[in-house]
C-alpha positions in Angstrom: 11.6 -17.2 9.0 12.8 -15.5 12.2 15.9 -13.3 12.4 18.2 -16.0 13.8 17.3 -18.2 10.9 17.8 -15.4 8.5 21.2 -14.5 9.9 22.3 -18.1 9.7 21.2 -18.2 6.1 22.9 -14.9 5.4 26.2 -16.3 6.7 25.9 -19.5 4.8 25.2 -17.5 1.7 27.7 -14.6 1.9 30.3 -16.1 4.3 31.9 -14.7 7.5 33.2 -11.2 7.9 34.4 -8.9 10.6 31.5 -6.5 9.8 28.5 -6.6 12.0 25.1 -7.9 10.8 22.1 -5.7 11.3 18.4 -6.7 11.0 15.6 -4.6 9.7 11.9 -4.8 9.1 9.2 -2.9 7.1 5.5 -3.7 7.2 3.0 -4.1 4.4 0.1 -1.7 4.5 -3.6 -1.7 4.1 -5.5 1.5 3.3 -8.6 1.7 5.4 -10.2 4.4 3.2 -9.1 6.8 0.5 -8.3 5.0 -2.7 -6.9 6.8 -5.8 -6.9 10.1 -4.0 -3.1 10.1 -3.4 -2.0 11.2 -6.8 -5.0 13.6 -7.0 -3.6 15.6 -4.1 -6.1 14.3 -1.5 -6.2 12.4 1.8 -5.6 8.7 2.5 -5.9 6.7 5.7 -3.5 3.7 5.7 -1.9 1.7 8.4 0.9 -0.8 8.7 0.2 -4.6 9.0 2.4 -7.3 10.6 3.0 -9.1 7.3 6.4 -7.6 6.5 9.7 -7.7 4.7 12.7 -8.6 6.8 16.3 -8.1 5.9 19.8 -8.8 7.2 22.5 -6.5 5.9 26.2 -6.1 6.2 28.4 -3.4 4.7 31.5 -4.2 2.7 34.9 -2.5 2.4 34.7 -2.2 -1.4 32.0 -1.0 -3.9 30.4 -4.3 -4.6 26.7 -4.9 -3.9 25.0 -8.3 -3.6 21.2 -8.7 -3.1 19.3 -11.9 -2.5 15.8 -12.8 -1.4 14.5 -16.0 0.1 11.3 -15.5 -2.0 13.1 -15.6 -5.4 15.9 -17.6 -7.0 18.0 -14.8 -8.4 21.2 -13.4 -6.7 22.0 -9.9 -8.0 25.5 -8.5 -8.0 26.9 -5.3 -9.3 29.4 -2.5 -8.8 28.1 0.8 -7.6 27.6 3.1 -10.6 27.3 0.1 -12.9 23.8 -1.3 -12.4 21.8 -3.0 -15.1 18.0 -2.9 -14.8 16.4 -6.3 -15.0 13.9 -7.4 -17.6 10.1 -7.0 -17.1 9.0 -6.8 -13.5 11.7 -8.6 -11.5 11.6 -8.0 -7.7 15.2 -6.6 -7.6 14.3 -3.7 -9.9 12.6 -2.1 -6.9 15.9 -2.4 -5.0 18.0 -1.2 -7.9 15.8 1.8 -8.1 16.6 2.7 -4.5 20.4 2.5 -5.2 19.8 4.7 -8.2 17.9 7.3 -6.1 20.7 7.3 -3.5 23.5 7.6 -5.9 21.7 10.4 -7.8 21.1 12.3 -4.6 24.3 11.7 -2.7 26.8 10.5 -5.3 28.4 7.0 -5.6 31.2 8.0 -3.2 28.8 8.6 -0.3 27.9 4.9 0.0 29.8 1.7 -0.3 29.4 -2.0 -1.0 26.8 -3.9 0.9 25.2 -7.4 1.1 21.5 -7.7 1.8 19.3 -10.8 2.3 15.6 -10.1 2.1 12.7 -12.3 3.2 9.1 -11.3 2.8 5.7 -12.5 4.1 3.6 -10.0 2.3 1.5 -11.7 -0.4 3.0 -10.6 -3.8 0.5 -9.1 -6.2 -2.2 -8.7 -3.5 -2.2 -4.9 -3.3 -0.7 -4.9 0.3 2.4 -2.9 -0.8 5.1 -5.6 -1.1 6.9 -3.4 -3.5 6.8 -0.3 -1.4 7.9 -2.4 1.6 10.9 -3.5 -0.3 11.7 0.0 -1.5 11.4 1.6 1.9 13.4 -1.2 3.5 16.3 -0.8 1.0 16.4 2.9 1.5 16.1 2.6 5.2 19.1 0.1 5.2 21.2 2.4 3.0 20.3 5.4 5.2 21.2 3.6 8.4 24.4 1.9 7.1 25.9 5.0 5.4 24.5 7.7 7.7 22.8 9.6 4.9 20.6 11.6 7.2 17.3 11.0 5.3 14.1 11.5 7.3 11.3 9.0 7.1 9.2 11.3 4.8 12.3 11.7 2.6 12.8 7.9 2.5 9.1 7.6 1.4 9.6 10.2 -1.4 12.8 8.3 -2.5 10.8 5.0 -2.7 8.2 6.7 -4.8 10.8 8.2 -7.1 12.4 4.7 -7.5 9.0 3.2 -8.5 8.0 6.1 -10.8 11.2 6.8 -12.6 13.2 3.5 -12.4 10.6 0.8 -12.3 8.1 2.7 -14.5 5.0 2.6 -12.3 3.3 6.0 -11.9 2.2 5.4 -8.3 1.3 8.0 -5.7 3.1 8.6 -2.3 0.7 6.7 0.0 2.3 3.2 0.0 5.8 4.3 0.7 4.8 6.9 3.2 2.6 4.5 5.2 5.4 1.8 5.2 8.0 4.3 6.4 5.9 6.1 9.0 3.3 3.7 10.3 2.7 3.4 14.0 1.3 0.6 16.1 -2.5 0.7 16.6 -2.7 4.0 14.7 -3.5 4.9 11.1 -2.1 7.9 9.2 -4.4 10.7 8.0 -2.0 11.8 5.2 -2.4 14.9 3.0 -0.7 13.7 -0.1 -0.4 17.2 -1.5 1.7 18.5 1.5 2.8 15.2 3.2 1.5 16.6 6.4 0.0 13.8 8.5 -1.8 13.0 11.7 -1.6 9.7 13.5 -5.0 8.7 14.7 -5.6 5.8 17.2 -7.7 3.0 15.7 -9.7 1.4 18.5 -11.7 -1.5 17.0 -13.0 -2.7 20.3 -14.5 -6.2 19.7 -13.9 -6.0 16.0 -10.8 -6.9 13.9 -9.5 -6.1 10.5 -10.0 -8.9 8.0 -8.2 -8.9 4.7 -9.6 -11.0 1.9 -7.2 -11.9 -0.8 -9.0 -12.6 -4.1 -6.0 -14.5 -5.4 -6.4 -12.5 -8.6 -3.0 -10.9 -8.8 -3.0 -7.3 -9.7 -0.2 -5.9 -11.8 -0.7 -2.2 -11.9 2.0 -1.7 -14.5 0.0 -3.6 -17.0 -3.4 -2.5 -15.8 -5.3 0.6 -16.5 -3.9 2.4 -13.4 -2.0 4.9 -15.5 -5.1 5.5 -17.6 -7.0 6.5 -14.5 -4.3 9.0 -13.7 -4.4 10.4 -17.2 -8.2 10.8 -17.0 -7.9 12.7 -13.7 -5.3 15.0 -15.3 -7.7 15.6 -18.2 -10.4 16.6 -15.7 -8.0 19.1 -14.0 -7.1 20.7 -17.3 -10.7 21.1 -18.2 -11.6 22.5 -14.8 -8.7 25.0 -14.9 -10.7 26.9 -17.6 -12.8 28.4 -14.8 -11.0 27.7 -11.5 -7.4 27.7 -10.3 -6.5 24.2 -9.1 -3.5 21.9 -9.4 -5.2 18.7 -8.2 -8.8 17.4 -8.2 -8.9 17.0 -4.4 -8.5 20.7 -3.8 -12.3 20.9 -4.7 -15.3 20.0 -2.5 -18.1 18.2 -4.1 -20.1 21.4 -4.0 -17.4 23.2 -6.0 -17.1 20.3 -8.4 -20.8 20.2 -9.1 -20.8 23.9 -9.8 -18.1 23.5 -12.5 -18.6 20.0 -13.7 -20.3 21.2 -17.0 -16.7 21.8 -18.2 -16.2 18.1 -18.5 -18.2 16.7 -21.4 -16.7 13.2 -21.5 -18.9 11.1 -19.1 -16.0 8.8 -18.3 -13.7 11.6 -17.2 -16.6 13.1 -15.3 -17.0 9.9 -13.3 -13.3 9.6 -12.5 -13.2 13.1 -11.1 -16.4 12.6 -9.1 -14.8 9.5 -7.4 -11.6 11.3 -6.5 -13.4 14.3 -5.0 -16.1 12.3 -3.2 -13.6 9.8 -1.9 -11.5 12.6 -0.4 -14.5 13.9 1.5 -15.2 10.4 2.7 -11.7 10.1 4.2 -12.1 13.4 6.2 -15.5 12.3 7.4 -14.3 8.8 8.3 -11.5 10.3 10.4 -14.0 12.5 12.2 -16.2 9.5 12.9 -13.3 7.4 14.2 -12.2 10.1 16.6 -15.8 10.3 17.9 -15.8 6.6 18.5 -18.5 5.9 15.8 -17.0 2.8 14.3 -20.3 1.8 12.6 -20.4 5.1 10.6 -16.7 4.5 9.7 -17.8 1.2 8.3 -20.7 2.7 6.3 -18.2 5.1 4.7 -16.0 2.1 3.7 -19.0 0.6 2.0 -19.7 3.8 0.1 -16.0 4.0 -0.9 -16.3 0.5 -2.5 -19.4 1.5 -4.4 -17.7 4.6 -5.8 -14.6 2.6 -6.8 -16.9 0.1 -8.5 -19.2 2.5 -10.3 -17.4 5.7 -10.9 -13.7 4.7 -11.0 -14.2 1.2 -12.3 -11.2 -0.4 -10.7 -12.8 -3.3 -8.8 -13.7 -6.0 -11.3 -15.5 -9.3 -10.8 -13.2 -10.8 -8.2 -13.1 -7.8 -5.8 -16.8 -7.3 -6.1 -17.4 -11.0 -5.5 -15.2 -10.9 -2.4 -17.1 -7.9 -0.9 -20.4 -9.5 -1.8 -19.3 -12.8 -0.2 -18.3 -11.2 3.1 -21.5 -9.2 3.2 -23.5 -12.4 2.4 -21.7 -14.2 5.3 -22.6 -11.4 7.7 -26.2 -11.4 6.6 -26.4 -15.2 7.1 -24.8 -15.0 10.6 -26.9 -12.0 11.8 -30.1 -13.9 12.5 -31.0 -12.1 15.7 -30.0 -8.7 14.3 -28.6 -7.6 17.7 -25.0 -7.2 16.6 -23.4 -6.1 13.3 -21.1 -8.9 12.1 -19.4 -6.7 9.5 -19.4 -3.0 9.9 -17.9 -2.3 6.4 -15.9 -3.9 3.6 -14.2 -2.5 0.6 -11.4 -3.1 -1.9 -8.0 -1.8 -0.8 -5.0 -0.9 -2.9 -5.0 0.0 -6.6 -7.6 -2.5 -7.6 -7.9 -4.7 -10.7 -7.5 -7.7 -8.3 -5.8 -7.9 -5.0 -7.5 -7.6 -1.6 -10.4 -6.3 0.4 -10.4 -5.0 3.9 -13.3 -5.3 6.3 -14.1 -4.6 10.0 -15.5 -7.9 11.3 -16.7 -9.0 14.8 -13.9 -11.0 16.3 -16.1 -13.6 17.8 -17.6 -14.4 14.4 -14.5 -14.0 12.3 -13.9 -17.7 11.6 -17.5 -18.2 10.6 -17.3 -15.2 8.2 -14.1 -16.6 6.7 -15.7 -20.1 6.2 -18.9 -18.8 4.7 -17.3 -16.1 2.6 -14.7 -18.4 1.3 -17.3 -20.9 0.0 -19.4 -18.2 -1.6 -16.4 -16.5 -3.2 -15.2 -19.8 -4.7 -18.7 -20.4 -6.0 -18.8 -17.0 -7.6 -15.3 -17.0 -9.1 -13.9 -20.5 -9.1 -10.9 -19.1 -7.2 -9.8 -20.2 -3.7 -9.3 -17.1 -1.6 -7.1 -16.4 1.4 -7.9 -14.5 4.5 -5.7 -12.7 7.0 -6.8 -11.3 10.4 -4.3 -8.5 11.0 -3.2 -6.1 13.6 -1.9 -2.6 13.0 1.9 -2.5 13.2 5.0 -0.2 13.3 6.7 1.2 10.3 10.3 0.7 9.1 12.6 -0.2 11.9 16.1 -1.5 12.8 15.5 -4.6 14.9 19.1 -5.3 16.0 
């Protein structure tokens, strides 16, 4: 749905007014490397993608708020200061959480009533940050409409707070930060401990990013995501007996190996090993990308998936099958061996379903999709979806 169509639908839904309509957009995100390092105080390397959440918004002269989405049947209405959280995992809880964050920080009197119509193209439950996109979009709209003066990093932190404390999902900062701060054709090397970041150009040359959707929805709230966080926290507590750290990713692998005897539980040991080794892979991947060594960047993506599969155990049958299917397709197509069809492929997002991301030769991409799709369906009895994506801008006011 384009913005003219969305504005027409807005007016037919909410009626005419003297107030001006404004249009906004926030992207989804894909993390190229650096999974489950964010809440461990490490580095991540995400970028925005053109699948996005659009919105048309209009302020009101009273304190009434109405929210609607083209993707869901509900219309949500409330008075500021009198919100009621929805049951279970309704989409609008992510929006209500943002209103809660703003009223907690600025007071109800600082903002007013507003009408917002959302429309998203990010696959829901695929691990491409549809929820973070919705949170950042809502905060961005409130910030712009009511002149709150929040910076983009502050908007990202507000989105994380909404998800942590209102929705009840103990996520890290990566998703919201990437959605708020993404830049076209660049990825963010983000230090999640300090929120310092560097935008690094991503020149894929004759390759493209291919996202493979397993169509096994991931729901991190009911998954073992929070268990992984707890296991990493246990590792920090044990390591603190000998070394002064707040987060696992403050350690190098060399330091970790020196003190790993403190962790007797083999499961907790594996979790810590993944977080620390993954953090080192992010730093090395950024160095290789800057040096123009895309093949080595891809090799590090492969190593990341293996660690997520073996040490962190967040992949599962569907994600592993998708990675295997894409690699199988590349092997089938690389008969002459002169050109790498797939440089690297890994799960992306929290895991337990969702998507993979790979670097695939553009001239062979449809063949990879066809072959991998058949193989994946054979392995899982699920029909996958594939998206060839470009790297896009972060949150923006379109008009």
